[in-house]
C-alpha positions in Angstrom: 0.0 -0.1 0.0 1.1 3.5 -0.6 2.6 5.4 2.3 0.3 8.2 3.7 1.6 11.7 2.7 2.9 13.8 5.5 2.8 17.0 3.3 0.1 17.8 0.7 0.4 19.8 -2.4 -1.6 22.5 -0.7 0.8 22.2 2.3 3.8 22.8 0.0 2.1 25.9 -1.4 1.4 27.2 2.1 5.1 26.9 3.0 5.9 29.3 0.2 4.3 32.2 2.0 6.3 32.0 5.2 6.5 34.9 7.6 9.5 37.1 7.3 12.4 36.0 9.3 12.4 39.1 11.5 9.0 38.2 12.9 9.6 35.8 15.8 7.2 34.4 18.3 7.8 32.6 21.6 5.6 30.8 24.1 6.0 31.2 27.8 7.6 28.1 29.2 9.4 27.8 32.5 12.5 25.8 32.8 14.4 25.0 36.1 18.1 24.7 35.9 20.2 22.2 37.9 23.8 22.8 38.8 26.6 21.6 41.1 27.7 23.9 43.8 31.4 23.5 43.0 33.0 21.5 40.3 36.7 21.2 40.4 37.5 18.1 38.4 36.3 17.1 34.9 36.0 13.4 35.1 33.4 10.6 35.4 33.0 11.0 39.3 31.8 14.7 38.8 29.2 13.6 36.2 27.9 10.8 38.5 27.6 13.3 41.4 25.9 15.7 39.2 23.3 13.1 38.0 22.6 12.1 41.5 21.9 15.7 42.3 19.3 15.8 39.5 17.5 12.8 40.9 16.8 14.6 44.2 15.2 17.5 42.4 11.5 17.7 41.2 11.3 17.1 37.4 9.6 20.4 36.5 10.5 22.8 33.7 10.3 26.2 35.3 12.4 28.6 33.3 13.7 29.2 29.8 17.3 28.6 28.6 19.3 31.8 28.6 17.6 34.2 26.2 19.2 34.6 22.8 19.8 38.3 21.9 17.7 38.0 18.8 15.0 35.8 20.4 11.8 37.9 20.0 8.2 37.0 20.9 7.0 35.6 17.6 9.3 32.8 16.5 7.3 30.5 14.2 9.2 27.5 15.6 7.1 27.7 18.8 3.8 27.8 17.1 1.3 24.9 17.6 2.9 23.5 20.8 -0.4 22.7 22.4 0.3 19.0 22.0 3.6 19.4 23.9 2.2 20.7 27.1 2.4 17.3 28.9 6.1 17.1 28.2 6.9 20.5 29.7 6.6 19.1 33.2 8.6 16.0 32.6 12.1 17.1 31.7 15.0 19.1 33.0 17.3 21.0 30.8 21.1 21.2 31.5 22.1 24.7 32.5 24.7 26.4 30.3 27.0 26.9 33.3 27.0 23.1 34.0 27.4 22.4 30.4 30.5 24.6 30.1 32.2 23.0 33.0 31.2 19.3 32.6 30.2 18.7 29.0 31.4 21.1 26.5 34.9 19.8 26.0 33.6 16.2 25.9 31.1 17.2 23.2 33.8 19.0 21.2 36.0 15.9 21.3 33.0 13.6 20.6 34.1 11.6 23.7 32.9 8.0 23.2 31.5 7.7 26.8 29.4 10.9 26.4 26.9 9.4 24.0 25.7 6.6 26.3 25.5 9.1 29.2 23.3 11.6 27.3 20.9 8.8 26.1 20.7 7.5 29.6 20.0 10.9 31.0 17.2 11.4 28.4 15.6 8.0 28.9 16.1 7.4 32.6 16.6 10.7 34.4 14.5 12.9 32.0 17.4 15.3 31.7 17.9 17.0 28.3 20.5 19.0 26.6 19.5 22.1 24.5 19.6 22.3 20.7 22.6 24.6 21.0 24.5 22.1 23.2 23.6 19.1 21.0 24.7 21.0 18.0 28.3 21.0 19.3 28.3 17.2 19.6 26.5 16.8 16.3 29.1 18.9 14.6 32.0 16.9 16.0 30.4 13.5 15.3 29.5 14.7 11.7 33.1 15.8 11.2 34.2 12.3 12.2 31.6 10.8 9.9 30.0 9.0 12.8 26.5 9.1 11.4 25.4 6.0 13.4 25.8 7.8 16.8 24.1 11.0 15.6 21.2 8.7 14.6 21.1 7.3 18.1 20.9 10.9 19.5 18.0 11.7 17.2 16.2 8.5 18.2 16.6 9.4 21.8 15.4 13.0 21.4 12.9 12.6 18.6 9.8 13.2 20.7 11.2 16.3 22.5 12.9 18.0 19.5 9.8 20.3 18.9 9.9 21.3 22.6 13.7 22.0 22.5 13.2 23.9 19.3 10.9 26.3 21.1 13.9 27.5 23.1 16.4 27.7 20.1 16.8 30.5 17.7 16.0 29.9 14.0 19.7 29.8 12.8 20.8 27.2 15.5 17.7 25.1 14.9 18.3 25.2 11.2 21.9 24.0 11.4 20.8 21.2 13.8 18.0 20.0 11.4 20.3 20.2 8.4 22.9 17.9 10.0 20.1 15.5 11.1 18.7 15.5 7.6 22.0 14.7 6.0 22.7 11.9 8.6 19.3 10.3 8.1 19.7 10.3 4.4 23.1 8.6 4.9 21.4 6.0 7.1 18.8 5.6 4.5 16.0 6.3 6.9 13.9 8.1 4.3 10.7 8.2 6.3 12.5 10.3 9.0 14.0 12.4 6.2 10.5 13.3 5.0 9.6 14.6 8.5 12.9 16.5 8.9 12.6 17.9 5.5 9.1 19.3 6.3 10.6 21.1 9.3 13.6 22.2 7.3 11.7 24.0 4.6 9.5 25.6 7.2 12.1 27.1 9.4 15.4 27.3 7.5 17.0 29.2 4.7 17.0 26.5 2.1 20.3 25.1 0.9 19.9 23.8 -2.7 21.6 20.5 -1.8 18.9 19.9 0.8 16.3 20.1 -2.0 18.0 17.1 -3.6 17.8 15.1 -0.3 14.1 16.0 0.0 13.3 14.9 -3.6 15.2 11.7 -3.0 13.3 11.0 0.3 10.0 11.4 -1.4 11.0 9.1 -4.2 12.5 6.5 -2.0 9.3 6.5 0.1 7.2 5.8 -3.0 5.8 9.4 -3.0 6.7 10.2 -6.6 3.7 12.5 -7.1 4.7 14.5 -4.0 8.2 14.7 -5.3 7.1 16.1 -8.6 4.7 18.5 -6.9 7.4 19.9 -4.7 9.8 20.1 -7.7 7.2 22.2 -9.5 6.7 24.6 -6.6 10.6 24.8 -6.2 11.4 25.8 -9.7 8.6 28.4 -9.8 9.6 29.9 -6.5 13.3 30.5 -6.7 13.4 33.1 -4.0 12.2 30.5 -1.4 13.7 27.4 -3.0 17.0 28.2 -4.8 17.0 25.0 -6.9 20.0 24.7 -9.4 20.7 22.6 -12.5 22.5 20.2 -10.3 19.2 19.3 -8.4 17.6 18.7 -11.9 20.4 16.2 -12.8 20.2 14.4 -9.4 16.4 14.2 -9.5 16.5 12.8 -13.1 19.1 10.3 -12.1 17.0 9.1 -9.1 13.9 8.7 -11.4 16.1 6.8 -13.9 16.8 4.1 -11.3 13.1 3.3 -11.3 12.7 3.7 -15.1 10.1 6.3 -14.6 10.1 7.6 -18.1 6.9 9.7 -18.0 8.1 11.7 -15.0 11.6 12.1 -16.3 10.1 13.8 -19.5 7.8 16.0 -17.4 10.5 17.1 -15.0 13.0 17.9 -17.8 10.7 19.8 -20.1 9.2 21.8 -17.2 12.8 22.9 -16.4 13.3 24.0 -20.0 10.0 25.9 -19.9 10.4 27.7 -16.6 14.2 28.1 -16.3 15.3 28.5 -19.9 12.6 30.8 -21.3 13.6 34.1 -22.7 12.4 35.9 -19.5 14.2 33.6 -17.1 17.2 32.7 -19.3 20.5 32.3 -17.6 23.4 30.3 -18.8 23.7 28.6 -15.4 20.1 27.2 -16.0 21.0 25.6 -19.2 20.9 21.7 -18.9 24.4 20.3 -18.4 25.9 17.7 -20.7 25.3 15.1 -18.0 21.6 15.9 -17.8 21.2 15.9 -21.6 23.0 12.5 -21.9 20.6 11.0 -19.3 17.6 12.2 -21.4 19.2 11.1 -24.7 19.8 7.6 -23.4 16.3 7.4 -22.1 14.8 8.4 -25.5 17.0 5.8 -27.2 16.3 3.0 -24.8 12.5 3.6 -25.1 12.2 4.5 -28.7 9.7 7.0 -30.0 10.9 8.7 -33.1 8.8 11.9 -32.7 9.8 12.3 -29.0 13.5 11.8 -29.8 13.3 14.3 -32.6 11.5 16.9 -30.5 14.2 16.5 -27.8 17.1 16.9 -30.2 15.6 19.9 -32.0 14.3 21.7 -29.0 15.7 25.3 -29.0 17.2 25.0 -25.6 19.0 21.7 -26.4 20.2 23.2 -29.7 21.5 26.2 -27.8 23.7 24.0 -25.7 25.5 22.5 -28.8 24.9 19.0 -27.5 24.1 17.4 -30.9 27.5 18.4 -32.3 29.4 17.3 -29.2 31.5 14.1 -28.8 29.2 13.1 -25.9 26.3 12.9 -28.3 28.3 10.6 -30.7 29.4 8.5 -27.7 25.8 8.0 -26.5 24.7 7.0 -30.0 27.6 4.5 -30.3 27.1 2.9 -26.8 23.4 2.5 -27.6 24.2 0.6 -30.8 26.2 -1.8 -28.5 23.4 -2.2 -26.0 20.9 -2.9 -28.7 22.5 -6.3 -29.2 20.8 -7.4 -25.9 17.6 -7.9 -27.9 19.3 -9.8 -30.7 18.9 -13.6 -30.7 22.4 -14.1 -32.0 23.9 -11.7 -29.5 26.8 -11.0 -31.9 29.0 -7.9 -31.9 31.1 -6.7 -34.7 34.5 -6.6 -32.9 36.3 -5.0 -35.8 33.8 -2.1 -36.0 34.0 -1.6 -32.2 37.7 -1.5 -32.2 37.7 1.1 -35.0 35.2 3.3 -33.3 36.9 3.0 -29.9 40.2 4.0 -31.5 38.5 7.1 -33.1 36.9 8.1 -29.8 40.1 7.7 -27.9 41.8 10.1 -30.3 38.9 12.7 -29.9 38.9 12.3 -26.1 42.7 12.6 -25.7 42.3 15.3 -23.2 39.0 14.2 -21.6 39.8 11.3 -19.2 36.4 11.1 -17.6 34.6 10.7 -21.0 37.2 8.3 -22.2 36.6 6.3 -19.1 32.9 6.2 -19.9 33.7 4.9 -23.4 35.7 2.0 -22.0 32.9 1.3 -19.4 30.3 1.1 -22.1 32.3 -1.3 -24.3 32.9 -3.5 -21.2 29.2 -3.6 -20.4 28.4 -4.4 -24.0 30.7 -7.4 -24.1 29.5 -8.6 -20.7 25.8 -8.3 -21.8 26.5 -10.7 -24.7 28.7 -13.0 -22.6 31.6 -12.4 -25.0 34.5 -13.1 -22.7 37.3 -13.3 -25.3 36.5 -9.8 -26.6 36.1 -8.6 -23.1 39.7 -9.6 -22.2 40.9 -7.7 -25.3 39.2 -4.5 -24.3 40.6 -4.8 -20.8 44.1 -5.0 -22.1 43.5 -1.8 -24.0 42.2 -0.1 -20.8 45.3 -1.4 -18.9 47.6 0.3 -21.5 45.9 3.6 -21.0 48.0 5.1 -18.1 45.4 7.6 -17.2 42.5 5.0 -16.5 42.4 2.8 -13.5 40.4 -0.4 -13.4 38.6 0.5 -10.2 35.6 -0.8 -8.3 33.1 0.3 -11.0 35.0 -1.6 -13.7 35.2 -4.6 -11.4 31.5 -4.7 -10.9 30.9 -4.7 -14.6 33.6 -7.3 -15.4 32.4 -9.6 -12.6 28.8 -9.4 -13.9 29.9 -11.9 -16.6 30.4 -14.6 -14.0 27.1 -13.7 -12.4 25.3 -13.9 -15.7 26.8 -17.3 -16.6 26.3 -18.7 -13.0 30.0 -19.3 -12.4 30.2 -18.8 -8.7 33.6 -20.4 -8.2 35.1 -18.2 -10.9 33.5 -15.1 -9.5 34.8 -15.9 -6.0 38.3 -16.4 -7.4 38.0 -13.0 -9.2 37.0 -11.3 -6.1 39.6 -12.9 -3.9 42.6 -12.4 -6.2 41.7 -9.3 -8.2 39.3 -7.1 -6.3 40.0 -7.6 -2.6 43.7 -8.6 -2.7 44.8 -6.8 -6.0 47.3 -4.0 -6.2 44.8 -1.3 -5.5 42.9 -3.3 -2.7 39.5 -2.0 -3.8 37.4 -0.9 -0.8 34.3 -2.8 0.2 31.0 -1.6 -1.2 27.4 -3.0 -1.0 27.2 -3.9 -4.7 30.1 -6.4 -4.2 28.3 -8.3 -1.5 25.1 -8.3 -3.6 26.9 -9.9 -6.6 28.5 -12.6 -4.5 25.3 -13.3 -2.6 23.0 -13.5 -5.7 25.4 -15.6 -7.7 25.7 -18.1 -4.7 22.0 -18.6 -4.5 21.6 -18.8 -8.3 24.2 -21.5 -8.5 22.9 -23.4 -5.3 19.2 -22.6 -5.2 18.6 -25.5 -2.8 20.7 -23.5 -0.3 19.0 -20.1 -0.8 17.7 -19.9 2.8 20.9 -21.4 4.3 23.2 -19.0 2.4 21.0 -16.1 3.3 20.8 -16.9 6.9 24.5 -17.5 7.1 25.3 -14.1 5.5 22.8 -12.3 7.9 24.3 -14.0 11.0 27.9 -13.1 9.8 27.2 -9.5 8.9 24.8 -8.5 11.6 27.6 -7.6 13.9 27.1 -4.5 16.0 30.5 -3.1 15.1 29.8 -3.6 11.4 26.5 -1.8 11.7 28.0 1.1 13.6 30.8 1.8 11.2 29.0 0.9 7.9 25.7 2.8 8.1 24.3 1.3 4.9 24.6 -2.3 6.2 21.4 -2.7 8.1 19.2 -1.3 5.3 21.2 -3.3 2.7 20.7 -6.6 4.5 17.0 -5.9 5.1 16.4 -5.3 1.4 18.6 -8.0 -0.1 17.3 -10.8 2.2 13.9 -10.8 0.5 13.3 -14.4 -0.5 10.9 -15.4 -3.4 9.6 -18.9 -3.5 7.8 -20.5 -6.4 6.8 -24.0 -7.6 9.1 -25.5 -10.2 10.1 -29.0 -11.3 7.5 -30.6 -9.0 8.7 -28.8 -5.9 9.4 -25.3 -4.4 12.5 -23.4 -5.3 13.6 -20.3 -3.4 15.7 -17.4 -4.8 16.4 -13.8 -3.9 13.7 -11.5 -5.1 14.3 -9.8 -8.4 11.8 -7.0 -7.4 12.7 -3.7 -5.9 11.5 -3.1 -2.3 8.3 -1.4 -3.4 7.4 -4.1 -6.1 8.2 -6.9 -3.6 5.7 -5.6 -1.1 3.1 -5.1 -3.9 3.5 -8.6 -5.1 3.3 -10.2 -1.7 0.1 -8.3 -1.1 -1.3 -9.3 -4.5 -0.5 -13.0 -3.9 -2.4 -12.8 -0.5 -5.5 -11.3 -2.1 -5.5 -13.9 -4.9 -5.1 -16.8 -2.4 -8.1 -15.5 -0.5 -10.1 -15.0 -3.8 -10.3 -11.3 -3.0 -10.5 -10.2 -6.6 -11.4 -6.6 -5.7 -8.5 -6.4 -3.4 -6.1 -7.8 -6.0 -7.3 -5.2 -8.5 -6.8 -2.4 -6.0 -3.1 -3.5 -5.6 -2.6 -3.0 -9.3 -4.6 0.2 -9.6 -2.8 1.8 -6.6 0.6 0.9 -8.0 -0.2 3.1 -11.0 -1.3 6.2 -9.2 1.1 8.3 -7.1 4.1 6.1 -6.3 7.0 4.4 -8.1 5.9 3.0 -11.4 5.8 -0.9 -11.3 8.6 -2.5 -13.3 8.2 -5.1 -16.0 9.2 -8.0 -13.9 6.5 -7.2 -11.4 3.7 -6.8 -14.0 4.9 -10.0 -15.7 4.7 -12.0 -12.5 1.2 -10.6 -11.9 0.2 -11.5 -15.4 1.5 -15.1 -14.9 -0.3 -15.4 -11.6 -3.6 -14.1 -13.0 -3.5 -16.6 -15.8 -2.6 -19.5 -13.6 -5.5 -18.5 -11.2 -8.0 -18.1 -14.1 -8.4 -14.4 -13.5 -8.6 -13.7 -17.2 -10.3 -10.3 -17.1 -7.6 -9.0 -14.8 -4.9 -10.6 -16.9 -6.2 -8.6 -19.9 -6.0 -5.4 -17.9 -2.4 -6.1 -16.8 -1.4 -7.0 -20.4 -2.8 -3.7 -21.6 -0.7 -1.9 -18.9 2.4 -3.7 -20.0 2.0 -2.9 -23.7 1.1 0.7 -22.9 4.0 1.3 -20.6 6.9 -0.5 -22.3 8.1 0.0 -25.8 9.9 -3.4 -25.9 7.8 -6.4 -24.9 9.7 -9.7 -24.5 8.4 -12.6 -26.5 7.8 -14.5 -23.2 4.6 -12.4 -22.7 3.1 -13.7 -26.0 4.2 -17.2 -25.1 2.3 -16.9 -21.9 -0.9 -16.0 -23.7 -0.3 -18.9 -26.2 0.0 -21.3 -23.3 -3.2 -19.9 -21.8 -5.0 -20.3 -25.0 -4.0 -24.0 -25.2 -4.6 -24.8 -21.6 -8.0 -23.0 -21.3 -9.2 -24.9 -24.3 -8.8 -28.2 -22.4 -10.4 -26.7 -19.2 -13.5 -25.7 -21.1 -14.4 -29.2 -22.4 -13.9 -32.7 -21.4 -12.7 -33.8 -24.8 -11.2 -31.4 -27.3 -12.7 -31.6 -30.8 -10.3 -32.6 -33.6 -10.8 -29.3 -35.4 -9.8 -27.3 -32.3 -6.8 -29.6 -31.6 -5.6 -29.1 -35.2 -6.1 -25.3 -34.8 -4.0 -25.2 -31.6 -1.2 -27.4 -33.2 -1.1 -24.9 -36.2 -1.1 -21.9 -33.9 2.0 -23.2 -32.0 3.8 -24.0 -35.3 3.0 -20.6 -36.8 4.1 -18.8 -33.7 7.4 -20.5 -33.8 7.8 -19.8 -37.6 6.8 -16.1 -37.2 9.1 -15.4 -34.2 12.2 -17.5 -35.1 14.6 -14.6 -34.9 13.4 -13.6 -31.5 13.2 -17.0 -29.7 15.9 -17.8 -27.1 16.7 -21.2 -25.7 14.3 -20.8 -22.8 11.5 -19.7 -25.3 11.9 -22.9 -27.3 11.7 -25.0 -24.1 8.5 -23.1 -23.2 7.0 -23.9 -26.6 8.0 -27.5 -26.1 6.1 -27.6 -22.8 3.0 -26.2 -24.5 3.1 -28.9 -27.1 2.7 -31.5 -24.3 -0.9 -30.2 -24.0 -1.8 -30.9 -27.6 0.2 -34.2 -27.6 2.1 -33.0 -30.8 5.3 -34.8 -29.7 6.8 -34.6 -33.3 6.8 -30.9 -33.2 8.0 -31.0 -29.5 11.0 -32.9 -30.6 11.8 -30.4 -33.2 11.4 -27.5 -30.7 13.7 -29.1 -28.1 16.4 -29.8 -30.7 16.3 -26.1 -31.6 16.7 -25.3 -27.9 19.8 -27.6 -27.7 21.5 -25.7 -30.6 21.1 -22.4 -28.7 22.1 -23.8 -25.2 25.0 -22.0 -23.5 27.1 -25.0 -22.5 28.8 -23.0 -19.7 25.4 -22.3 -17.9 24.5 -25.2 -15.7 21.0 -23.8 -15.1 20.3 -24.0 -18.8 21.5 -27.6 -18.8 19.0 -28.4 -16.0 16.1 -26.8 -17.8 17.0 -28.7 -21.0 17.4 -32.1 -19.3 14.2 -31.7 -17.3 12.2 -30.8 -20.3 13.7 -33.7 -22.3 12.8 -36.2 -19.5 9.3 -34.9 -19.4 9.0 -35.3 -23.2 10.3 -38.9 -23.1 7.8 -39.7 -20.2 4.9 -38.2 -22.1 5.9 -40.1 -25.2 6.2 -43.4 -23.1 9.7 -43.9 -24.4 11.6 -45.5 -21.5 14.7 -46.0 -23.5 14.9 -42.3 -24.5 14.2 -41.5 -20.8 17.1 -43.7 -19.7 19.5 -42.3 -22.3 18.7 -38.8 -21.2 19.5 -39.7 -17.7 22.7 -41.3 -18.7 23.7 -38.2 -20.7 22.9 -35.9 -17.8 25.0 -38.0 -15.3 28.0 -38.0 -17.7 27.8 -34.3 -18.4 30.2 -32.5 -15.9 28.9 -29.1 -17.1 25.4 -30.0 -16.0 26.0 -30.1 -12.3 22.9 -28.2 -11.0 20.3 -30.7 -9.7 17.7 -29.6 -7.2 15.3 -31.5 -4.9 12.5 -30.6 -7.2 14.3 -32.3 -10.0 14.7 -35.5 -8.1 11.1 -35.4 -7.0 9.8 -34.9 -10.5 12.0 -37.5 -12.1 10.9 -40.1 -9.5 7.3 -39.1 -10.4 8.1 -39.8 -14.1 9.4 -43.2 -13.0 6.1 -44.0 -11.3 4.3 -42.8 -14.4 6.2 -45.4 -16.4 5.4 -48.2 -13.9 1.6 -47.4 -13.7 1.3 -47.0 -17.5 3.4 -50.1 -18.5 0.4 -52.3 -19.0 -1.1 -49.8 -21.5 2.1 -49.0 -23.4 2.1 -49.9 -27.1 5.9 -49.9 -27.3 7.6 -53.3 -27.9 10.5 -52.3 -25.7 10.0 -53.3 -22.1 10.8 -50.8 -19.4 14.1 -51.5 -17.7 13.0 -50.1 -14.4 16.3 -51.3 -12.7 18.5 -49.5 -15.1 16.4 -46.3 -14.8 16.4 -46.5 -11.0 20.1 -47.0 -10.9 20.6 -43.8 -13.0 18.2 -41.9 -10.8 20.2 -43.0 -7.8 23.3 -41.8 -9.5 21.7 -38.5 -10.0 20.8 -38.4 -6.3 24.4 -39.0 -5.4 25.4 -36.1 -7.7 22.9 -33.9 -6.1 24.3 -34.8 -2.6 27.8 -34.0 -3.8 26.6 -30.7 -5.4 24.8 -29.7 -2.2 27.9 -30.5 -0.1 30.0 -28.5 -2.6 27.5 -25.6 -2.1 27.8 -25.8 1.7 31.6 -25.7 1.5 31.5 -22.7 -0.9 28.9 -21.1 1.5 31.5 -21.4 4.3 34.2 -19.9 2.1 31.9 -17.0 1.2 31.0 -16.1 4.8 34.6 -16.4 5.9 35.7 -14.2 3.0 33.1 -11.5 3.8 33.9 -11.5 7.4 37.6 -11.0 6.7 36.9 -8.3 4.3 34.5 -6.5 6.7 37.1 -6.7 9.5 39.7 -5.2 7.2 37.3 -2.4 6.2 36.5 -1.7 9.8 40.2 -1.5 10.6 40.8 0.9 7.8 37.8 3.1 8.9 39.1 3.2 12.5 42.5 4.3 11.2 40.8 7.0 9.1 38.7 8.1 12.0 41.7 8.5 14.3 43.2 10.8 11.7 40.0 12.8 11.5 40.0 13.0 15.3 43.4 14.6 15.3 42.2 17.0 12.6 39.1 17.8 14.7 41.3 18.8 17.6 43.4 21.0 15.4 40.3 22.7 14.0 39.0 23.3 17.6 42.4 24.8 18.6 42.2 27.1 15.6 38.6 28.0 16.6 37.3 27.1 13.1 34.6 24.7 14.5 
């Protein structure tokens, strides 16, 4: 379900008409100060004595913190505090005199012990520090990049921040909120960011970079419409919201991650209209090359000739000179590489690429960053087509370029080849020898863990839950979470397990959906399982309204579930959404409808008429003939399975032979799908000899090592099918059940060995990650010690 908006469009507009900053209001609120009679030593004993003193005093707020010179009686921060009245009589505020003696130096040094003390004072003794005092500690912790501890302070003070804000001047409160907003964004607590951003734009002079954080928070929280509404208000009210072209680029990049093409076009062209018109024209408002390349790629990847032409011929785009730039040519060239992803043969003209790369390198002789982008695009193109030999050649060229380093981003693209081809051991070796222990010793990043994790569960699907649990146990270490603030959210999002029925059993995998789509699909499945058709429809309709647009994989899974659950009307609606939203529709969508056409024909009648059967057989053959150039190995296997329903085994044999020609022999998952379909075909044809021969071939094929419990279960089911049907078989060849059972037993042994290998690799993976994490924590501690020394120097200079 979509998250409730905390700020409406009308609310945004109201914020634009804020009272002038020189009009300040206050509320009368008494605070009682607590102090020690005499403090001579600054150590733990003094603080303990001071705390004991507080416990003997009544917890009543009877006075205000020392008045700020500019603190007049109409500060808007103190408006609407009626709901805070119960809190006024519950807390004590540390007096500035006490703070100067006991706390200030500890706050400035970000003393490790002070954090636990102030949280304990807040939770147990109801003693608070003022915003001004907390700001000193927040500055120091932020300088040390210790976002985790700042987040703990915010959690402890969250309920009382409005009360403390009523005793802080606007400038101090604004600095405090700005730090908290940056920190919560780093912690990826985007729901908290929304709340903080609401306060920030009410009470603070807006920093353009904070606008980017606000837009990101709205988007990450599935509030796309709110983000666009706020963006609209921001660009039309520059005096209140000084948005720059950098914010445009960052907002487009954020939308691009969710493939939200519609809003990308809306946001971009609104900028051109409002910021680049003749009246408002300023060279600083012209879209940058980076922004134009994002839009150019988007129009190419989602082709619409008219829209692309309108973009390239727009007067503002022409004014930038983009179409005559080398960046324009580079985007066009890179797109021609990526277009091979949709080609059945997945072939790349190596000679043409080498020639073009050489030309670009000459043009980009003095532009290292764009040259790097060129190399990266070529690497990604070769990886997308699994062309490893050409990939090695281009890597040699990059290594010979003394100005380009093969860094973490290159490693992620290169190692994607091993992920795509399900080669976990090769991937692990690459990480161990090249990435982690190479000359540069690349630093740890979340994407590295994601690659290793997803590849491990793809190669060993029977161990998905075990591998996931082992990684979670290994990485959920308190020290890791404190020093690597992204870790908790990363683990939470990546550990989403998707289970489906396949090969006669259930198979688990890591979800391929983003967070929003995963929640949507889980809710949709629940509605369907309860026969709540209206509720299921609402999930789809809500996903199309205000939030992040659903991705293709989500809509395809919904379509698949609708058809398998006989929700035909809803399936047609989802199909229309897919064909409206996406320019390129994979052939598997049409195959899904072809399967439904065949299966539903059998469901509608006890015995299918000969005319209808002939019609279905023809439809399958015609489909294969029409789409030959688009069909992949998996598509041919899908068509083979459909032929089982029409009992057209002759055509099924032809289709599976075509699949075999296209099979990637290095991909053990493709081998598993091929052998399982072949065994099912042999069982349906009642050909025990063919069945036994296929089993023998599988057992002898060392490249086909992937075997799952579902495979074993279904193969044993085929064997029972032979035994039960033996009396009715017309074949002259008797079923050699012993030979088949022996080969099934051999397959079971191979499965056990493969699972044991997976458990061993799981142990290696978790040990490797633990070692890498420990090294990263050590490096970060060293870096923080250096920052602590710098912090002390800055304090001595008086610059902080």
